[in-house]
C-alpha positions in Angstrom: -40.8 16.5 33.7 -39.3 13.3 35.0 -37.7 10.9 32.7 -39.4 7.6 32.4 -37.6 4.2 32.4 -38.2 3.8 28.7 -36.5 7.1 27.9 -33.5 6.2 29.9 -33.2 2.8 28.2 -33.5 4.4 24.7 -30.7 6.9 25.5 -28.6 4.1 27.0 -29.1 2.0 23.8 -28.2 5.0 21.6 -25.0 5.7 23.5 -24.0 2.0 23.3 -24.7 1.9 19.5 -22.7 5.1 19.0 -19.8 3.7 21.0 -19.8 0.4 19.0 -19.9 2.3 15.8 -17.0 4.5 16.7 -15.0 1.4 17.8 -15.7 -0.3 14.4 -14.7 2.9 12.6 -11.4 3.0 14.6 -10.7 -0.7 13.8 -11.2 0.0 10.1 -8.9 2.9 10.2 -6.2 0.9 11.9 -6.5 -2.0 9.5 -6.5 0.1 6.4 -3.0 -0.7 5.2 -3.3 -4.4 5.6 -5.5 -4.9 2.6 -3.1 -4.3 -0.2 -4.2 -5.2 -3.7 -1.0 -7.2 -4.3 -2.2 -9.6 -1.6 -5.2 -10.4 -3.7 -3.2 -11.4 -6.8 -3.4 -15.0 -8.0 -1.0 -16.6 -10.5 -1.7 -19.5 -12.9 1.0 -22.0 -13.6 1.5 -24.1 -16.8 -1.0 -26.7 -15.5 -3.7 -24.2 -14.8 -3.4 -24.3 -11.1 -3.8 -21.1 -9.0 -1.0 -20.0 -6.8 -0.3 -17.0 -4.6 3.3 -16.9 -5.7 4.6 -16.3 -9.3 6.4 -19.1 -11.1 10.2 -19.1 -11.0 10.7 -19.7 -14.7 10.8 -16.7 -17.0 8.0 -16.4 -19.7 
């Protein structure tokens, strides 16, 4: 049986979606090490302000 235009379009769309999904997966694998939990830490100074760096004075 001959393929219809609709079947070809569906297959093309499936291939495109699979390709995009694999590219996203590869991007996530490559960027895995960049999201370290220490980057998400927030410090509070004596005035109650948030900072990304710890204070210099000892506690």
